[in-house]
C-alpha positions as CSV (number, residue, x, y, z in Angstrom):
1,M,0.0,0.0,0.0
2,D,1.0,3.7,-0.2
3,S,3.0,5.3,2.6
4,L,0.1,7.5,3.8
5,T,-2.0,4.3,4.4
6,H,0.8,2.6,6.3
7,T,1.4,5.7,8.4
8,V,-2.2,6.3,9.5
9,L,-2.9,2.6,10.0
10,G,0.2,2.4,12.2
11,A,-0.7,5.5,14.1
12,C,-4.2,4.1,15.0
13,L,-2.7,0.7,15.8
14,G,0.0,2.3,18.0
15,E,-2.7,4.3,19.9
16,A,-4.8,1.1,20.4
17,I,-1.8,-0.8,21.8
18,A,0.0,1.8,24.0
19,G,-1.9,5.1,23.9
20,K,-2.8,4.7,27.6
21,K,0.8,4.2,28.6
22,I,2.8,6.6,26.5
23,G,0.2,9.0,25.1
24,K,0.6,10.3,21.6
25,K,4.1,8.9,21.2
26,A,2.4,5.6,20.7
27,M,1.0,7.0,17.4
28,L,4.5,8.0,16.3
29,W,6.1,4.6,17.1
30,G,3.1,2.8,15.6
31,A,3.4,4.8,12.3
32,I,7.2,4.2,12.1
33,A,6.7,0.5,12.8
34,N,4.2,0.2,10.0
35,N,6.7,1.8,7.6
36,V,9.8,-0.2,8.6
37,P,9.6,-2.8,5.8
38,D,9.8,0.0,3.2
39,I,13.4,0.8,4.1
40,D,14.2,-1.3,1.0
41,V,13.4,1.8,-1.2
42,I,16.7,3.3,0.0
43,T,18.7,0.4,-1.5
44,G,16.9,1.0,-4.8
45,I,18.7,4.4,-5.2
46,W,21.9,2.6,-6.2
47,M,20.3,-0.1,-8.3
48,N,19.2,-0.3,-11.9
49,Q,15.5,-0.3,-12.5
50,A,15.1,-4.1,-12.8
51,D,17.0,-4.8,-9.6
52,S,15.2,-2.1,-7.8
53,L,11.8,-3.6,-8.7
54,L,12.8,-6.9,-7.3
55,A,14.5,-5.4,-4.2
56,H,11.3,-3.5,-3.2
57,R,9.0,-5.8,-1.2
58,G,11.8,-8.3,-1.0
59,F,13.7,-9.4,2.1
60,T,12.4,-6.5,4.3
61,H,8.9,-7.8,3.6
62,S,9.6,-11.3,4.6
63,I,8.5,-13.4,7.6
64,L,12.2,-13.9,8.5
65,F,12.7,-10.1,8.6
66,L,9.7,-9.9,10.9
67,F,11.2,-12.4,13.3
68,L,14.6,-10.7,13.2
69,A,13.6,-7.0,13.3
70,A,10.7,-7.0,15.8
71,P,12.5,-8.6,18.8
72,A,15.6,-6.5,18.1
73,L,13.7,-3.2,17.9
74,A,11.6,-4.2,21.0
75,W,14.8,-4.9,23.0
76,L,16.4,-1.6,21.8
77,F,13.4,0.5,22.8
78,R,13.0,-1.2,26.1
79,K,16.5,-0.2,27.0
80,K,16.3,3.3,25.6
81,Y,12.9,4.1,27.1
82,A,13.1,2.1,30.3
83,A,11.4,4.9,32.3
84,S,8.4,5.0,30.0
85,G,6.6,2.2,31.8
86,M,6.6,0.1,28.6
87,Q,7.6,-3.5,29.0
88,Y,9.5,-5.6,26.4
89,K,6.2,-7.3,25.5
90,D,4.6,-3.9,24.8
91,W,7.4,-2.8,22.5
92,L,7.3,-6.2,20.8
93,L,3.6,-5.8,20.2
94,I,4.1,-2.4,18.6
95,W,7.0,-3.4,16.3
96,G,5.7,-6.9,15.6
97,S,2.2,-6.0,14.8
98,G,3.3,-3.0,12.7
99,I,5.6,-5.0,10.5
100,L,3.3,-8.0,10.3
101,I,0.3,-5.9,9.2
102,H,2.5,-4.1,6.7
103,L,3.4,-7.4,5.2
104,F,-0.2,-8.6,5.1
105,I,-1.6,-5.3,3.6
106,D,1.0,-5.2,0.9
107,A,0.2,-8.8,-0.1
108,L,-3.4,-7.8,-0.8
109,T,-2.2,-5.8,-3.8
110,A,-0.9,-6.9,-7.2
111,Y,2.8,-5.9,-6.8
112,G,3.9,-9.1,-5.1
113,T,5.4,-9.4,-1.6
114,G,8.4,-11.6,-0.8
115,W,7.1,-13.3,2.4
116,F,9.5,-16.3,1.9
117,E,12.7,-14.4,1.1
118,P,15.6,-15.3,1.0
119,F,14.6,-19.0,0.8
120,S,12.1,-18.5,-2.1
121,H,11.6,-15.7,-4.6
122,Y,7.9,-16.5,-4.8
123,R,5.9,-13.3,-4.4
124,V,2.6,-13.3,-2.6
125,S,-0.2,-11.4,-4.3
126,F,-3.9,-11.8,-3.3
127,N,-5.1,-9.0,-5.7
128,V,-7.8,-7.7,-3.4
129,L,-6.9,-4.0,-3.0
130,F,-5.3,-1.5,-5.3
131,V,-2.0,-0.1,-4.0
132,A,-3.7,3.2,-3.2
133,D,-7.4,2.9,-2.2
134,P,-8.9,6.0,-0.6
135,F,-12.0,4.0,0.4
136,Y,-9.7,1.9,2.6
137,T,-7.6,4.8,3.9
138,I,-10.3,7.4,4.7
139,A,-11.5,6.0,8.1
140,L,-7.8,5.6,9.2
141,L,-6.9,9.1,8.1
142,I,-9.9,10.8,9.8
143,S,-9.2,8.9,13.0
144,A,-5.5,9.7,13.0
145,I,-6.3,13.4,12.6
146,A,-8.8,13.2,15.4
147,L,-6.3,11.5,17.7
148,L,-3.7,14.2,16.9
149,I,-6.2,16.9,17.9
150,L,-7.7,15.2,21.0
151,K,-5.8,15.6,24.3
152,K,-4.0,12.5,25.5
153,T,-6.4,12.4,28.5
154,N,-9.5,12.3,26.4
155,L,-11.6,9.3,27.1
156,H,-12.7,8.9,23.5
157,R,-9.2,8.3,22.1
158,M,-9.5,4.5,22.2
159,K,-12.9,4.7,20.5
160,W,-11.4,6.6,17.6
161,A,-8.6,4.1,17.2
162,N,-10.9,1.1,17.3
163,F,-13.3,2.7,14.9
164,A,-10.6,3.1,12.3
165,L,-9.3,-0.4,12.7
166,V,-12.7,-2.0,12.6
167,I,-14.0,0.0,9.6
168,S,-10.8,-0.6,7.6
169,T,-11.0,-4.4,8.4
170,I,-14.6,-4.5,7.3
171,Y,-13.6,-2.8,4.0
172,I,-11.1,-5.6,3.4
173,G,-13.9,-8.1,3.9
174,Y,-16.1,-6.1,1.5
175,A,-13.2,-6.2,-1.1
176,L,-12.8,-9.9,-0.6
177,F,-16.5,-10.3,-1.4
178,H,-16.0,-8.4,-4.6
179,K,-12.9,-10.6,-5.4
180,F,-14.9,-13.9,-5.0
181,Q,-17.8,-12.5,-7.1
182,V,-15.5,-11.3,-9.9
183,D,-13.5,-14.6,-9.9
184,K,-16.7,-16.6,-10.3
185,I,-17.9,-14.4,-13.1
186,S,-14.5,-14.7,-14.8
187,R,-14.5,-18.5,-14.6
188,D,-18.1,-18.7,-16.0
189,N,-17.1,-16.5,-18.9
190,F,-14.0,-18.5,-19.7
191,Q,-16.2,-21.6,-19.9
192,E,-18.9,-20.0,-21.9
193,K,-16.5,-18.4,-24.4
194,S,-14.2,-21.4,-24.6
195,I,-11.2,-19.5,-23.4
196,S,-8.5,-22.1,-22.6
197,T,-6.5,-20.7,-19.7
198,T,-4.0,-22.4,-17.3
199,D,-3.9,-19.3,-15.1
200,Y,-5.6,-16.0,-14.6
201,F,-5.9,-13.1,-12.2
202,S,-8.4,-10.4,-11.3
203,T,-7.4,-7.2,-9.5
204,P,-9.0,-3.8,-8.8
205,T,-8.3,-0.8,-11.1
206,P,-6.8,2.4,-9.7
207,L,-8.2,4.0,-6.5
208,N,-11.3,1.8,-6.1
209,N,-12.6,-1.7,-5.5
210,F,-15.6,-1.6,-7.9
211,L,-14.1,-1.8,-11.3
212,W,-12.0,-5.0,-11.8
213,Y,-9.3,-5.9,-14.4
214,I,-9.2,-9.5,-15.5
215,V,-6.3,-11.2,-17.3
216,A,-6.4,-14.8,-18.6
217,N,-3.1,-16.4,-19.6
218,T,-3.4,-18.4,-22.8
219,D,-0.9,-20.4,-24.9
220,D,0.2,-17.4,-27.0
221,G,-1.1,-14.3,-25.2
222,Y,-3.7,-12.9,-22.9
223,E,-7.5,-12.3,-22.9
224,I,-8.3,-9.1,-21.0
225,A,-11.6,-7.8,-19.8
226,Y,-13.0,-5.3,-17.3
227,Y,-16.0,-5.7,-15.0
228,S,-17.7,-3.3,-12.7
229,V,-19.8,-4.6,-9.8
230,F,-22.5,-2.2,-11.0
231,D,-22.6,-3.7,-14.5
232,K,-26.1,-4.9,-15.5
233,S,-24.7,-7.8,-17.4
234,K,-22.2,-10.5,-16.3
235,D,-21.2,-11.1,-19.9
236,L,-17.5,-10.0,-20.2
237,T,-16.0,-8.5,-23.4
238,F,-12.4,-9.8,-23.9
239,N,-9.6,-8.4,-26.0
240,F,-6.6,-10.5,-27.0
241,Y,-3.0,-9.3,-26.5
242,P,-0.2,-11.5,-28.0
243,R,2.8,-12.2,-25.8
244,R,5.3,-12.0,-28.7
245,D,8.0,-14.1,-27.0
246,S,9.9,-14.3,-30.2
247,L,11.0,-10.6,-29.7
248,L,12.9,-11.7,-26.6
249,I,15.2,-14.2,-28.5
250,A,17.9,-11.5,-28.8
251,Y,17.7,-11.0,-25.0
252,K,17.7,-14.6,-23.8
253,D,21.1,-14.1,-22.1
254,N,20.2,-10.7,-20.7
255,E,20.1,-10.9,-16.9
256,E,18.1,-7.7,-16.6
257,V,15.3,-9.0,-19.0
258,Q,15.1,-12.3,-17.0
259,K,14.6,-10.3,-13.8
260,L,11.8,-8.3,-15.5
261,I,10.1,-11.6,-16.5
262,R,10.4,-12.8,-12.9
263,F,9.1,-9.6,-11.6
264,S,6.0,-9.8,-13.9
265,A,5.2,-13.3,-12.7
266,G,5.0,-14.2,-16.3
267,Y,2.4,-11.7,-17.2
268,Y,4.0,-9.6,-19.9
269,T,3.8,-8.6,-23.5
270,I,6.5,-7.4,-25.9
271,E,6.1,-4.8,-28.7
272,Q,8.5,-3.6,-31.4
273,K,8.2,0.1,-32.0
274,G,10.7,1.1,-34.7
275,D,14.1,0.3,-33.3
276,T,12.7,0.0,-29.7
277,V,11.6,-3.1,-28.0
278,Q,9.1,-2.5,-25.2
279,F,8.4,-4.8,-22.3
280,S,5.0,-4.3,-20.6
281,D,4.0,-5.8,-17.3
282,L,0.3,-6.6,-17.5
283,R,-0.4,-6.8,-13.8
284,F,-0.6,-3.0,-13.4
285,G,-3.2,-2.6,-16.1
286,Q,-3.7,0.0,-18.8
287,I,-4.3,3.7,-18.9
288,G,-8.0,3.8,-19.6
289,G,-8.1,0.3,-21.0
290,W,-11.7,0.0,-19.8
291,S,-12.8,2.5,-22.5
292,S,-10.1,2.0,-25.2
293,P,-8.5,-1.5,-25.4
294,Q,-5.5,-0.3,-27.4
295,V,-4.1,2.2,-25.0
296,P,-0.6,1.4,-23.5
297,F,0.0,-0.4,-20.2
298,V,1.0,1.6,-17.2
299,F,4.2,-0.3,-16.6
300,R,6.4,0.0,-19.7
301,Y,10.1,-0.8,-19.9
302,Y,12.4,-0.3,-22.9
303,L,14.9,-3.1,-23.4
304,N,17.2,-1.0,-25.5
305,E,20.6,0.0,-24.0
306,N,20.7,3.3,-22.2
307,A,16.9,3.7,-22.2
308,N,15.5,6.1,-19.5
309,N,13.2,3.6,-17.9
310,D,12.8,5.6,-14.7
311,L,11.1,8.3,-16.7
312,L,9.1,5.9,-18.8
313,I,7.6,4.1,-15.7
314,Q,6.8,7.4,-14.0
315,Q,5.2,8.7,-17.2
316,G,2.8,5.7,-17.2
317,R,1.8,6.5,-13.6
318,I,1.3,10.2,-14.4
319,D,-0.8,9.5,-17.4
320,A,-3.0,7.2,-15.4
321,S,-3.7,9.9,-12.9
322,K,-4.6,12.7,-15.3
323,R,-8.1,14.3,-15.1
324,D,-9.4,12.6,-18.3
325,G,-8.3,9.2,-17.0
326,I,-10.0,9.7,-13.7
327,R,-13.2,10.9,-15.4
328,S,-13.2,7.9,-17.7
329,L,-12.6,5.6,-14.7
330,V,-15.5,7.1,-12.8
331,E,-17.8,6.7,-15.8
332,R,-16.9,3.0,-16.2
333,I,-17.3,2.3,-12.5
334,K,-20.9,3.3,-12.8
335,G,-21.5,0.3,-14.9
336,I,-22.8,-0.6,-18.4
């Protein structure tokens, strides 16, 4: 999830755990604890783009890291703040729950989270939430602001913290309901339309949990469709996108390309544009693909030497957040 969500979630959790003992400082430590796994973004500064993509949500998002970092941080803070009245178990609960919930929330998105690093490079992706979902974050944000304003002696502080945690948890349940619904509709459509697929995924489109993006992996490409929970019909319209693996023959010994394939979990398409070969990761969807199937995918990467891929990837994200894109997204969410 985005940093804002981790911060306000951690702040509310910190208040619920230790607000009565250390006041508003509990919010600070809770927010920091919930952001600890994202220290891996620092290492990405010195890496090329492919390595950086794999480093993020890697070891610092693993179960092993949780068991190493949480006890160490709890011991350190118990020594440093011995006069606070917080016991080792209290600090362990703050740091342990913060890191654990970060790992769990991140795994609900499509990016992929390395729970089993360094023993396995398998990335866990439940595809239940978009990486930034204001509907999930809003209750946490409102409660965090209220907790900052209220005095530490206010008797309603715990109610605000619990309200945020309960509402955000209910929203995850609501998103899971949509996930099961969309997956069933997808499987029914695969059967009705004779789409032979060995694997598929469905994931929410940007900033919501109502419009879903469905990708079916076939022998030579992908069938892609969009479905809104407000659609009147459950009949999906699929568009085919060829994989074009043959364009990767020249890059079969290129380590960076192999890392991109691993990062994409096998969901990628290759395009030749003049002298440029473009790698697109399908998991992050298209910029307005729900209204125009031929628009580019958000995650694009040039395989040519010296290509400015940092700029290209950011451009995809910027295009997706423009006013026209948001307007088109809202219209499609309303259903057809």
